[in-house]
C-alpha positions as CSV (number, residue, x, y, z in Angstrom):
1,M,0.0,0.0,0.0
2,I,1.2,3.5,-0.8
3,K,0.8,6.0,2.0
4,I,0.1,9.6,0.9
5,Y,0.7,12.3,3.5
6,G,-1.2,15.6,2.8
7,M,-3.9,17.9,3.8
8,D,-7.4,18.6,2.5
9,T,-6.6,22.3,2.2
10,C,-3.5,21.8,0.0
11,P,-4.4,22.2,-3.7
12,D,-1.8,19.6,-4.8
13,C,-3.2,17.1,-2.3
14,S,-6.8,17.7,-3.2
15,Y,-5.9,17.2,-6.9
16,L,-4.5,13.7,-6.0
17,H,-7.4,12.8,-3.7
18,T,-9.7,12.6,-6.7
19,Q,-7.3,10.2,-8.4
20,V,-7.1,7.8,-5.6
21,E,-10.7,7.6,-4.4
22,G,-11.8,4.0,-4.2
23,K,-8.3,2.6,-4.9
24,E,-7.3,0.2,-2.2
25,E,-3.5,0.5,-3.0
26,F,-3.4,4.0,-1.6
27,Q,-3.9,5.2,2.0
28,L,-4.5,8.9,2.6
29,V,-3.1,10.4,5.8
30,D,-4.4,13.9,6.5
31,I,-1.7,15.6,8.6
32,G,-4.2,18.3,9.6
33,A,-6.9,15.9,10.9
34,H,-5.0,14.8,14.0
35,V,-1.8,15.6,15.8
36,K,-0.7,12.0,15.7
37,N,-0.7,12.2,11.8
38,L,1.3,15.4,11.9
39,K,3.9,13.9,14.2
40,E,4.2,10.9,12.0
41,F,4.8,13.1,9.0
42,L,7.2,15.3,10.8
43,R,9.3,12.3,12.0
44,L,9.5,11.3,8.3
45,R,10.3,14.8,7.1
46,D,12.9,15.5,9.8
47,N,14.8,12.4,9.1
48,N,14.8,12.1,5.3
49,P,17.1,14.1,3.0
50,I,14.5,14.2,0.2
51,F,12.8,17.0,2.1
52,D,15.9,19.2,2.3
53,A,14.9,21.4,-0.7
54,C,11.4,21.7,0.7
55,K,12.7,23.0,4.0
56,Q,15.1,25.5,2.3
57,N,12.3,26.9,0.0
58,G,9.6,27.1,2.7
59,S,7.4,24.4,1.4
60,A,5.8,21.8,3.6
61,G,6.8,18.8,1.6
62,I,3.3,17.5,0.8
63,P,2.0,15.6,-0.9
64,C,4.5,13.0,0.2
65,F,4.4,9.4,-0.9
66,V,5.8,6.4,1.0
67,K,6.0,3.3,-1.3
68,E,5.5,-0.2,0.0
69,D,9.3,-0.7,0.1
70,G,9.7,2.4,2.3
71,T,11.0,4.6,-0.4
72,V,9.8,8.2,-0.1
73,T,9.1,10.5,-3.0
74,L,7.5,13.8,-3.6
75,T,6.6,13.1,-7.2
76,P,3.1,11.8,-7.9
77,E,4.2,10.3,-11.2
78,D,6.6,8.0,-9.2
79,V,3.5,6.2,-7.8
80,G,1.4,6.3,-11.0
81,L,-0.5,9.5,-10.3
82,K,-0.6,12.9,-12.1
83,S,0.7,16.2,-10.7
84,R,-1.6,19.2,-10.6
85,P,-1.1,21.3,-13.7
86,Q,1.2,24.2,-12.9
87,D,-0.9,26.6,-14.9
88,E,-3.3,26.6,-12.0
89,A,-1.9,29.6,-10.1
90,V,-2.1,28.6,-6.4
91,A,0.5,29.3,-3.8
92,C,0.4,27.9,-0.3
93,S,3.9,28.2,1.0
94,I,5.1,30.9,3.4
95,D,6.9,32.8,0.6
96,G,3.9,32.4,-1.8
97,K,5.9,30.4,-4.4
98,G,4.2,27.1,-4.1
99,C,3.2,24.2,-1.9
């Protein structure tokens, strides 16, 4: 099962939710729904170098995908999903540049 960390209020995450609805191979973990989900994500984010660029540019690092083998990726295409089209102007990071 592929675990997807995200939030309902994130436009990139919302775009993915519609793609995985009803698909048992994906588990959505809303990090805003409960503090235990947030802590689980932060443990992953704090200890994985794949998030270094996210931390530097002020983005949260969601959506985040954890494959069945434990590999972490921030690219939807790596797990068979499509990224939100970048022509949809939405910014949700602190600096306004992206999620």
